MITOR-144368 format. One record per residue (C-alpha): residue number from 1; residue in one letter; x, y, z. Coordinates in nm, 3 decimals. Layout:
<vovexs>
VOVEX   k r       x       y       z
VOVEX NUM A       X       Y       Z
...
</vovexs>
This chain:
<vovexs>
VOVEX   k r       x       y       z
VOVEX   1 M   4.287   3.081   3.404
VOVEX   2 P   4.660   3.006   3.354
VOVEX   3 D   4.762   2.655   3.264
VOVEX   4 D   4.941   2.577   3.592
VOVEX   5 P   4.626   2.560   3.810
VOVEX   6 L   4.467   2.330   3.552
VOVEX   7 R   4.775   2.112   3.542
VOVEX   8 L   4.782   2.089   3.921
VOVEX   9 A   4.411   2.007   3.931
VOVEX  10 R   4.469   1.731   3.673
VOVEX  11 A   4.750   1.588   3.881
VOVEX  12 R   4.516   1.565   4.179
VOVEX  13 A   4.229   1.412   3.982
VOVEX  14 Q   4.407   1.147   3.772
VOVEX  15 P   4.633   0.857   3.868
VOVEX  16 A   5.005   0.890   3.813
VOVEX  17 A   5.133   0.790   3.471
VOVEX  18 G   5.361   0.493   3.427
VOVEX  19 F   5.370   0.125   3.510
VOVEX  20 G   5.322   0.137   3.885
VOVEX  21 P   5.149  -0.128   4.097
VOVEX  22 T   4.838  -0.278   3.938
VOVEX  23 P   4.549  -0.397   4.159
VOVEX  24 W   4.513  -0.775   4.154
VOVEX  25 R   4.158  -0.752   4.015
VOVEX  26 S   4.274  -0.558   3.712
VOVEX  27 L   4.578  -0.778   3.663
VOVEX  28 A   4.366  -1.094   3.681
VOVEX  29 I   4.107  -0.966   3.432
VOVEX  30 H   4.356  -0.842   3.175
VOVEX  31 G   4.576  -1.149   3.220
VOVEX  32 A   4.283  -1.385   3.177
VOVEX  33 V   4.196  -1.225   2.842
VOVEX  34 L   4.548  -1.290   2.712
VOVEX  35 L   4.560  -1.646   2.849
VOVEX  36 V   4.227  -1.729   2.686
VOVEX  37 W   4.356  -1.613   2.349
VOVEX  38 V   4.676  -1.820   2.387
VOVEX  39 A   4.477  -2.131   2.484
VOVEX  40 L   4.226  -2.093   2.201
VOVEX  41 F   4.494  -2.021   1.945
VOVEX  42 A   4.683  -2.335   2.054
VOVEX  43 M   4.370  -2.541   1.990
VOVEX  44 A   4.399  -2.460   1.621
VOVEX  45 F   4.700  -2.695   1.608
VOVEX  46 S   4.577  -2.968   1.842
VOVEX  47 H   4.210  -3.021   1.754
VOVEX  48 G   3.994  -3.078   1.450
VOVEX  49 G   3.654  -2.953   1.340
VOVEX  50 V   3.507  -2.644   1.495
VOVEX  51 L   3.736  -2.675   1.800
VOVEX  52 A   4.029  -2.587   1.575
VOVEX  53 W   3.854  -2.254   1.518
VOVEX  54 S   3.784  -2.194   1.888
VOVEX  55 V   3.935  -1.846   1.874
VOVEX  56 G   3.675  -1.758   1.609
VOVEX  57 V   3.392  -1.914   1.809
VOVEX  58 A   3.499  -1.710   2.113
VOVEX  59 Y   3.516  -1.393   1.904
VOVEX  60 V   3.170  -1.453   1.757
VOVEX  61 S   3.023  -1.546   2.096
VOVEX  62 Y   3.160  -1.236   2.265
VOVEX  63 D   3.026  -1.008   1.993
VOVEX  64 T   2.687  -1.180   2.013
VOVEX  65 L   2.671  -1.130   2.390
VOVEX  66 L   2.737  -0.760   2.342
VOVEX  67 L   2.453  -0.744   2.087
VOVEX  68 V   2.218  -0.913   2.334
VOVEX  69 F   2.322  -0.668   2.605
VOVEX  70 V   2.258  -0.367   2.380
VOVEX  71 A   1.926  -0.511   2.262
VOVEX  72 T   1.797  -0.561   2.616
VOVEX  73 Q   1.912  -0.221   2.739
VOVEX  74 T   1.766  -0.036   2.438
VOVEX  75 W   1.436  -0.227   2.434
VOVEX  76 M   1.261   0.073   2.585
VOVEX  77 L   1.340   0.277   2.272
VOVEX  78 R   1.075   0.083   2.083
VOVEX  79 L   0.819   0.314   2.247
VOVEX  80 P   0.746   0.650   2.080
VOVEX  81 P   0.966   0.925   2.228
VOVEX  82 R   0.808   1.195   2.436
VOVEX  83 E   0.784   1.536   2.277
VOVEX  84 P   1.000   1.807   2.438
VOVEX  85 A   0.686   1.982   2.565
VOVEX  86 A   0.595   1.669   2.761
VOVEX  87 L   0.932   1.650   2.936
VOVEX  88 P   0.968   1.768   3.297
VOVEX  89 A   1.009   2.144   3.324
VOVEX  90 P   1.375   2.248   3.377
VOVEX  91 R   1.460   2.378   3.723
VOVEX  92 G   1.664   2.664   3.585
VOVEX  93 T   1.824   2.798   3.273
VOVEX  94 A   2.176   2.678   3.197
VOVEX  95 T   2.390   2.923   3.000
VOVEX  96 V   2.602   2.770   2.723
VOVEX  97 A   2.939   2.867   2.576
VOVEX  98 V   3.057   2.684   2.264
VOVEX  99 L   3.428   2.630   2.202
VOVEX 100 V   3.494   2.556   1.835
VOVEX 101 A   3.831   2.385   1.808
VOVEX 102 A   3.973   2.464   1.464
VOVEX 103 H   4.302   2.396   1.290
VOVEX 104 N   4.302   2.486   0.919
VOVEX 105 E   3.925   2.445   0.896
VOVEX 106 A   3.846   2.747   0.678
VOVEX 107 A   3.678   2.524   0.418
VOVEX 108 V   3.414   2.396   0.660
VOVEX 109 L   3.410   2.658   0.938
VOVEX 110 P   3.138   2.873   0.774
VOVEX 111 V   2.901   2.576   0.778
VOVEX 112 T   2.981   2.505   1.143
VOVEX 113 L   2.931   2.868   1.248
VOVEX 114 S   2.615   2.904   1.043
VOVEX 115 A   2.468   2.606   1.227
VOVEX 116 L   2.565   2.751   1.566
VOVEX 117 L   2.434   3.098   1.489
VOVEX 118 G   2.112   2.951   1.350
VOVEX 119 Q   2.021   2.747   1.658
VOVEX 120 T   1.663   2.767   1.781
VOVEX 121 D   1.809   2.844   2.124
VOVEX 122 P   2.145   3.009   2.047
VOVEX 123 P   2.438   2.988   2.290
VOVEX 124 E   2.541   3.291   2.490
VOVEX 125 R   2.901   3.266   2.369
VOVEX 126 I   3.080   3.114   2.069
VOVEX 127 V   3.461   3.111   2.074
VOVEX 128 V   3.654   2.995   1.770
VOVEX 129 V   3.971   2.852   1.923
VOVEX 130 D   4.217   2.881   1.636
VOVEX 131 D   4.496   2.631   1.700
VOVEX 132 G   4.768   2.781   1.484
VOVEX 133 S   4.583   2.776   1.152
VOVEX 134 T   4.785   2.868   0.846
VOVEX 135 D   4.494   2.881   0.602
VOVEX 136 A   4.235   3.155   0.553
VOVEX 137 T   4.072   3.118   0.896
VOVEX 138 A   4.180   3.464   1.015
VOVEX 139 A   4.054   3.639   0.699
VOVEX 140 L   3.731   3.445   0.715
VOVEX 141 L   3.654   3.552   1.070
VOVEX 142 T   3.754   3.917   1.033
VOVEX 143 C   3.604   3.984   0.689
VOVEX 144 R   3.300   3.761   0.672
VOVEX 145 Y   3.195   3.763   1.038
VOVEX 146 G   3.320   4.105   1.148
VOVEX 147 V   3.534   3.971   1.431
VOVEX 148 P   3.805   4.221   1.536
VOVEX 149 S   4.162   4.128   1.454
VOVEX 150 T   4.380   4.029   1.748
VOVEX 151 Q   4.721   3.892   1.841
VOVEX 152 P   4.802   3.525   1.914
VOVEX 153 G   4.712   3.438   2.271
VOVEX 154 R   4.464   3.725   2.309
VOVEX 155 S   4.091   3.702   2.262
VOVEX 156 S   3.919   3.930   2.016
VOVEX 157 G   3.629   4.150   2.110
VOVEX 158 A   3.273   4.069   2.011
VOVEX 159 G   3.197   4.038   1.642
VOVEX 160 S   3.019   4.336   1.488
VOVEX 161 L   2.774   4.110   1.304
VOVEX 162 H   2.734   3.848   1.577
VOVEX 163 P   2.801   3.981   1.929
VOVEX 164 S   2.823   3.630   2.075
VOVEX 165 L   3.116   3.539   1.847
VOVEX 166 R   3.480   3.563   1.962
VOVEX 167 W   3.814   3.453   1.816
VOVEX 168 L   4.113   3.323   2.008
VOVEX 169 P   4.419   3.265   1.784
VOVEX 170 L   4.690   3.051   1.943
VOVEX 171 P   5.024   2.899   1.847
VOVEX 172 H   4.973   2.542   1.732
VOVEX 173 G   4.975   2.323   2.042
VOVEX 174 G   4.701   2.068   1.989
VOVEX 175 K   4.331   2.053   2.063
VOVEX 176 A   4.357   1.998   2.440
VOVEX 177 V   4.594   2.293   2.491
VOVEX 178 A   4.370   2.516   2.279
VOVEX 179 L   4.053   2.422   2.469
VOVEX 180 N   4.221   2.481   2.806
VOVEX 181 A   4.335   2.825   2.691
VOVEX 182 A   3.976   2.912   2.595
VOVEX 183 L   3.814   2.805   2.923
VOVEX 184 P   3.844   3.155   3.080
VOVEX 185 L   3.639   3.295   2.790
VOVEX 186 A   3.366   3.035   2.838
VOVEX 187 D   3.208   3.218   3.131
VOVEX 188 C   2.884   3.015   3.125
VOVEX 189 D   2.740   2.721   3.315
VOVEX 190 I   2.801   2.475   3.034
VOVEX 191 V   3.103   2.439   2.805
VOVEX 192 L   3.019   2.275   2.474
VOVEX 193 T   3.311   2.158   2.259
VOVEX 194 V   3.246   2.138   1.885
VOVEX 195 D   3.504   2.050   1.622
VOVEX 196 G   3.550   2.293   1.337
VOVEX 197 D   3.408   2.036   1.095
VOVEX 198 T   3.093   1.948   1.293
VOVEX 199 L   2.747   2.074   1.199
VOVEX 200 L   2.486   2.091   1.477
VOVEX 201 E   2.120   2.051   1.390
VOVEX 202 P   1.901   2.352   1.483
VOVEX 203 G   1.766   2.211   1.810
VOVEX 204 A   2.092   2.060   1.940
VOVEX 205 I   2.190   2.331   2.188
VOVEX 206 A   1.833   2.359   2.315
VOVEX 207 A   1.845   1.986   2.391
VOVEX 208 V   2.179   2.024   2.573
VOVEX 209 R   2.054   2.323   2.772
VOVEX 210 R   1.734   2.140   2.865
VOVEX 211 A   1.922   1.828   2.981
VOVEX 212 F   2.163   2.016   3.207
VOVEX 213 A   1.892   2.240   3.350
VOVEX 214 A   1.672   1.941   3.435
VOVEX 215 E   1.944   1.728   3.600
VOVEX 216 P   2.188   1.903   3.836
VOVEX 217 E   2.393   1.583   3.869
VOVEX 218 L   2.461   1.575   3.495
VOVEX 219 M   2.828   1.661   3.437
VOVEX 220 I   2.895   1.536   3.083
VOVEX 221 A   2.664   1.495   2.785
VOVEX 222 T   2.728   1.399   2.426
VOVEX 223 G   2.506   1.430   2.124
VOVEX 224 V   2.433   1.179   1.849
VOVEX 225 I   2.660   1.223   1.548
VOVEX 226 T   2.623   1.113   1.187
VOVEX 227 P   2.938   1.085   0.972
VOVEX 228 V   2.967   1.270   0.640
VOVEX 229 C   3.241   1.192   0.386
VOVEX 230 R   3.357   1.394   0.089
VOVEX 231 A   3.230   1.321  -0.260
VOVEX 232 G   3.368   1.037  -0.471
VOVEX 233 W   3.331   0.661  -0.473
VOVEX 234 Q   3.567   0.613  -0.177
VOVEX 235 G   3.377   0.873   0.022
VOVEX 236 R   3.042   0.712  -0.053
VOVEX 237 L   3.176   0.369   0.043
VOVEX 238 F   3.328   0.483   0.372
VOVEX 239 Q   3.021   0.690   0.458
VOVEX 240 W   2.800   0.388   0.396
VOVEX 241 F   2.988   0.168   0.642
VOVEX 242 Q   3.056   0.440   0.900
VOVEX 243 T   2.691   0.553   0.908
VOVEX 244 Y   2.576   0.216   1.038
VOVEX 245 E   2.881   0.178   1.259
VOVEX 246 Y   2.803   0.512   1.426
VOVEX 247 L   2.436   0.413   1.456
VOVEX 248 R   2.520   0.095   1.649
VOVEX 249 N   2.784   0.272   1.856
VOVEX 250 F   2.544   0.537   1.979
VOVEX 251 L   2.284   0.276   2.067
VOVEX 252 S   2.560   0.100   2.260
VOVEX 253 R   2.634   0.424   2.444
VOVEX 254 F   2.268   0.450   2.535
VOVEX 255 A   2.283   0.094   2.671
VOVEX 256 W   2.587   0.168   2.888
VOVEX 257 M   2.428   0.495   3.000
VOVEX 258 R   2.135   0.292   3.133
VOVEX 259 M   2.389   0.103   3.347
VOVEX 260 D   2.544   0.431   3.466
VOVEX 261 S   2.863   0.318   3.292
VOVEX 262 L   2.899   0.550   2.993
VOVEX 263 L   3.264   0.649   2.943
VOVEX 264 L   3.281   0.730   2.574
VOVEX 265 V   3.168   1.075   2.462
VOVEX 266 S   3.242   1.240   2.130
VOVEX 267 G   3.477   1.534   2.161
VOVEX 268 A   3.336   1.665   1.833
VOVEX 269 F   3.013   1.738   2.023
VOVEX 270 A   3.046   1.716   2.402
VOVEX 271 A   2.914   1.930   2.688
VOVEX 272 Y   3.055   1.975   3.039
VOVEX 273 R   2.965   2.174   3.348
VOVEX 274 R   3.236   2.438   3.343
VOVEX 275 A   3.308   2.458   3.717
VOVEX 276 E   3.351   2.083   3.749
VOVEX 277 L   3.556   2.067   3.429
VOVEX 278 I   3.799   2.317   3.578
VOVEX 279 E   3.791   2.133   3.911
VOVEX 280 V   3.939   1.819   3.752
VOVEX 281 G   4.194   2.012   3.544
VOVEX 282 G   4.041   2.050   3.200
VOVEX 283 F   4.176   1.859   2.902
VOVEX 284 D   4.496   1.652   2.904
VOVEX 285 A   4.730   1.732   2.616
VOVEX 286 A   4.930   1.415   2.687
VOVEX 287 S   4.632   1.199   2.590
VOVEX 288 L   4.569   1.081   2.234
VOVEX 289 V   4.195   1.084   2.310
VOVEX 290 E   4.143   1.376   2.548
VOVEX 291 D   3.764   1.339   2.557
VOVEX 292 Y   3.775   0.970   2.655
VOVEX 293 E   4.045   1.028   2.918
VOVEX 294 L   3.854   1.322   3.066
VOVEX 295 T   3.542   1.111   3.121
VOVEX 296 H   3.746   0.852   3.309
VOVEX 297 R   3.903   1.126   3.518
VOVEX 298 M   3.571   1.287   3.607
VOVEX 299 R   3.414   0.951   3.697
VOVEX 300 R   3.715   0.859   3.912
VOVEX 301 H   3.711   1.199   4.082
VOVEX 302 A   3.340   1.167   4.157
VOVEX 303 V   3.381   0.827   4.324
VOVEX 304 H   3.681   0.943   4.530
VOVEX 305 K   3.491   1.252   4.646
VOVEX 306 G   3.156   1.077   4.698
VOVEX 307 L   2.983   1.282   4.426
VOVEX 308 D   2.688   1.171   4.215
VOVEX 309 W   2.812   1.281   3.874
VOVEX 310 R   2.635   1.144   3.568
VOVEX 311 V   2.707   1.108   3.196
VOVEX 312 R   2.437   1.109   2.928
VOVEX 313 V   2.399   1.062   2.553
VOVEX 314 L   2.118   1.282   2.424
VOVEX 315 G   1.913   1.143   2.137
VOVEX 316 D   1.756   1.481   2.061
VOVEX 317 A   2.092   1.659   2.031
VOVEX 318 R   2.210   1.572   1.682
VOVEX 319 A   2.498   1.672   1.457
VOVEX 320 R   2.693   1.574   1.148
VOVEX 321 T   3.069   1.557   1.134
VOVEX 322 D   3.338   1.511   0.873
VOVEX 323 A   3.465   1.151   0.866
VOVEX 324 P   3.757   0.977   0.693
VOVEX 325 A   3.687   0.910   0.327
VOVEX 326 S   3.996   0.712   0.226
VOVEX 327 L   4.176   0.404   0.350
VOVEX 328 G   4.479   0.593   0.476
VOVEX 329 A   4.278   0.854   0.665
VOVEX 330 F   4.055   0.588   0.818
VOVEX 331 L   4.345   0.374   0.940
VOVEX 332 R   4.521   0.679   1.087
VOVEX 333 Q   4.206   0.777   1.275
VOVEX 334 R   4.146   0.429   1.413
VOVEX 335 R   4.513   0.391   1.501
VOVEX 336 R   4.495   0.703   1.714
VOVEX 337 W   4.159   0.609   1.867
VOVEX 338 F   4.274   0.262   1.967
VOVEX 339 G   4.617   0.377   2.081
VOVEX 340 G   4.446   0.637   2.299
VOVEX 341 F   4.205   0.374   2.430
VOVEX 342 L   4.497   0.154   2.537
VOVEX 343 Q   4.672   0.455   2.689
VOVEX 344 T   4.362   0.535   2.896
VOVEX 345 Q   4.297   0.172   2.992
VOVEX 346 L   4.650   0.150   3.128
VOVEX 347 R   4.633   0.475   3.321
VOVEX 348 Y   4.296   0.396   3.480
VOVEX 349 R   4.358   0.025   3.530
VOVEX 350 E   4.289   0.064   3.902
VOVEX 351 M   3.919   0.114   3.822
VOVEX 352 V   3.887  -0.226   3.648
VOVEX 353 G   3.696  -0.468   3.871
VOVEX 354 D   3.655  -0.211   4.151
VOVEX 355 R   3.305  -0.238   4.304
VOVEX 356 R   3.310   0.124   4.417
VOVEX 357 Y   3.241   0.219   4.055
VOVEX 358 G   2.930   0.003   4.034
VOVEX 359 W   2.854  -0.156   3.698
VOVEX 360 M   3.120   0.062   3.540
VOVEX 361 G   3.391  -0.109   3.747
VOVEX 362 T   3.251  -0.462   3.750
VOVEX 363 L   3.111  -0.486   3.395
VOVEX 364 M   3.199  -0.197   3.162
VOVEX 365 L   3.572  -0.179   3.232
VOVEX 366 P   3.619  -0.561   3.226
VOVEX 367 V   3.449  -0.553   2.886
VOVEX 368 K   3.701  -0.288   2.784
VOVEX 369 A   3.977  -0.519   2.906
VOVEX 370 I   3.850  -0.778   2.659
VOVEX 371 D   3.832  -0.511   2.389
VOVEX 372 T   4.206  -0.447   2.423
VOVEX 373 L   4.262  -0.784   2.252
VOVEX 374 Q   3.943  -0.803   2.047
VOVEX 375 P   4.127  -0.709   1.724
VOVEX 376 L   4.379  -0.986   1.795
VOVEX 377 F   4.093  -1.236   1.831
VOVEX 378 G   3.926  -1.109   1.512
VOVEX 379 L   4.238  -1.102   1.295
VOVEX 380 T   4.351  -1.441   1.425
VOVEX 381 A   4.010  -1.592   1.348
VOVEX 382 F   4.026  -1.456   0.993
VOVEX 383 G   4.386  -1.562   0.948
VOVEX 384 L   4.306  -1.920   1.054
VOVEX 385 L   4.025  -1.935   0.800
VOVEX 386 V   4.261  -1.823   0.524
VOVEX 387 W   4.521  -2.078   0.638
VOVEX 388 D   4.268  -2.361   0.646
VOVEX 389 L   4.140  -2.264   0.304
VOVEX 390 A   4.492  -2.271   0.164
VOVEX 391 S   4.555  -2.604   0.339
VOVEX 392 G   4.235  -2.760   0.207
VOVEX 393 R   4.087  -2.837   0.550
VOVEX 394 I   3.733  -2.852   0.421
VOVEX 395 S   3.578  -3.005   0.734
VOVEX 396 L   3.702  -2.718   0.949
VOVEX 397 L   3.585  -2.462   0.697
VOVEX 398 A   3.239  -2.621   0.693
VOVEX 399 A   3.215  -2.608   1.072
VOVEX 400 A   3.340  -2.251   1.084
VOVEX 401 G   3.104  -2.159   0.802
VOVEX 402 A   2.809  -2.285   1.003
VOVEX 403 V   2.910  -2.066   1.298
VOVEX 404 I   2.957  -1.767   1.068
VOVEX 405 G   2.620  -1.830   0.904
VOVEX 406 I   2.440  -1.830   1.238
VOVEX 407 K   2.623  -1.514   1.340
VOVEX 408 L   2.530  -1.340   1.015
VOVEX 409 A   2.165  -1.423   1.074
VOVEX 410 I   2.184  -1.275   1.424
VOVEX 411 D   2.364  -0.968   1.291
VOVEX 412 L   2.100  -0.910   1.025
VOVEX 413 V   1.816  -0.924   1.276
VOVEX 414 F   1.998  -0.695   1.519
VOVEX 415 H   2.102  -0.457   1.242
VOVEX 416 L   1.749  -0.407   1.114
VOVEX 417 W   1.607  -0.379   1.466
VOVEX 418 S   1.875  -0.126   1.563
VOVEX 419 I   1.782   0.093   1.264
VOVEX 420 H   1.421   0.087   1.382
VOVEX 421 L   1.521   0.183   1.737
VOVEX 422 Y   1.761   0.453   1.618
VOVEX 423 R   1.492   0.614   1.405
VOVEX 424 R   1.262   0.633   1.706
VOVEX 425 W   1.531   0.762   1.939
VOVEX 426 A   1.744   0.999   1.731
VOVEX 427 G   1.580   1.011   1.390
VOVEX 428 G   1.730   0.848   1.086
VOVEX 429 G   1.730   1.094   0.799
VOVEX 430 Q   1.787   0.987   0.443
VOVEX 431 R   2.121   0.822   0.518
VOVEX 432 V   1.973   0.551   0.743
VOVEX 433 D   1.747   0.302   0.570
VOVEX 434 F   1.679  -0.070   0.594
VOVEX 435 A   1.802  -0.173   0.247
VOVEX 436 R   2.145  -0.011   0.286
VOVEX 437 G   2.165  -0.136   0.642
VOVEX 438 L   2.098  -0.492   0.527
VOVEX 439 L   2.375  -0.475   0.268
VOVEX 440 A   2.615  -0.325   0.521
VOVEX 441 A   2.544  -0.605   0.769
VOVEX 442 L   2.624  -0.868   0.505
VOVEX 443 A   2.942  -0.704   0.375
VOVEX 444 E   3.089  -0.558   0.693
VOVEX 445 P   3.228  -0.876   0.863
VOVEX 446 F   3.452  -0.949   0.564
VOVEX 447 T   3.555  -0.593   0.477
VOVEX 448 F   3.505  -0.296   0.706
VOVEX 449 Q   3.540  -0.498   1.026
VOVEX 450 L   3.882  -0.620   0.914
VOVEX 451 L   3.982  -0.259   0.845
VOVEX 452 R   3.877  -0.160   1.196
VOVEX 453 H   4.084  -0.442   1.343
VOVEX 454 T   4.380  -0.345   1.127
VOVEX 455 G   4.354   0.013   1.251
VOVEX 456 A   4.339  -0.118   1.608
VOVEX 457 A   4.647  -0.334   1.549
VOVEX 458 L   4.828  -0.020   1.431
VOVEX 459 G   4.703   0.142   1.751
VOVEX 460 W   4.885  -0.127   1.947
VOVEX 461 V   5.203  -0.037   1.756
VOVEX 462 M   5.150   0.331   1.836
VOVEX 463 F   5.087   0.252   2.202
VOVEX 464 L   5.392   0.027   2.241
VOVEX 465 T   5.634   0.248   2.045
VOVEX 466 G   5.499   0.589   2.140
VOVEX 467 R   5.512   0.690   1.773
VOVEX 468 G   5.233   0.847   1.575
VOVEX 469 G   4.998   1.137   1.613
VOVEX 470 W   4.684   1.295   1.482
VOVEX 471 G   4.769   1.270   1.114
VOVEX 472 R   4.604   1.482   0.848
VOVEX 473 Q   4.257   1.456   0.707
VOVEX 474 Q   4.117   1.617   0.395
VOVEX 475 R   3.823   1.829   0.502
VOVEX 476 N   3.480   1.804   0.346
VOVEX 477 A   3.376   2.142   0.215
VOVEX 478 Q   3.034   1.999   0.125
VOVEX 479 L   2.949   1.906   0.484
VOVEX 480 G   2.640   2.123   0.492
VOVEX 481 E   2.499   2.009   0.162
</vovexs>
């Protein structure tokens, strides 16, 4: 399929870019978030005691409410999961094509392909979409995997060693452009996108196939991902924090899924019905977070067309992926993620507060409106504490300390409970245990959380200036170990 039909389909399915008219509901919700921050920040200079730290109290209260929401929506996970044999029988078999997006991934690509080829229920098609690699990717595919050599822009034939394997070399144009170019080769019911540094567990594709076959309304599904960082003390430190961050995030996705409001899927491991993916125009190269934008577009399209399209996170579809293992790489990743989040929130602002979208419009997207300024609340709260400490305002510090102490106690309980639920739902492995989780919960608010907010603040700079991009990340050749 040439790019023009996809581009035209995207134009029909997504709102126009730019700063056009904003519905009053969306304007009121986003405006209220900013006004609340201004009012609470002003109280720091006009009140004493805990009221002078009102911005921190609001930040802590909001985060606690989100924890309560996730806890209530995931309560059902305390029950033992049903075995696959006890699940309803699928109504039909869904064929699966995997698109492996790769740009200079030769160090980790063998691990990724080995995991795909070793699935208990292998996919019908695997296409390595080579986005202008300048490393040994071509030699790896032709020599090690027996894939025929080909010219840029043309698909290879079937591999002599693995008939399901294909190679599509392309000029470097970005992940979204590469995936769109590979859609014609993915002639199956389901298109599964996997990053070149993502390792699927043996039963992952079987879980995806089973989910789509059992639920015709399912349009998008994402698996549960565990981060893996390269060796070294920095890698171990970042893996420690990101493991428990990912754990909570995927439980949060489960909670929003229960409200039919899931918008965030992981492009490193995401599945789509191919026909409907093409219907909405594929992936948008203008987006910093093409997977997040695509989910918004498909949900918007479904509401406008009166379609019952659903999004799921699958606890039995698991994978590991390479994650940032240094401060610079982490901040670049979070800058892009948050800049892309703001970009998407602006483009789909018409959905915020719109009852036609159900809980997604009246709860999820208003929460996301708050999240646009959450890093500002968090960094301001921390900055005020530092200022008060330097100024010797002991009474304020004592009041704020009491609030922080209560919040830490709540966080510890939720953290340990979430590990228990996660183990039941998606399995924990050796990287998820209570002792490490307890230490992470204690250290995170004063370390890793501030880094996340700093990355988000840089995302605001990227969003407002239009500068920045994907950045580079050192790949983890030991991903499969």
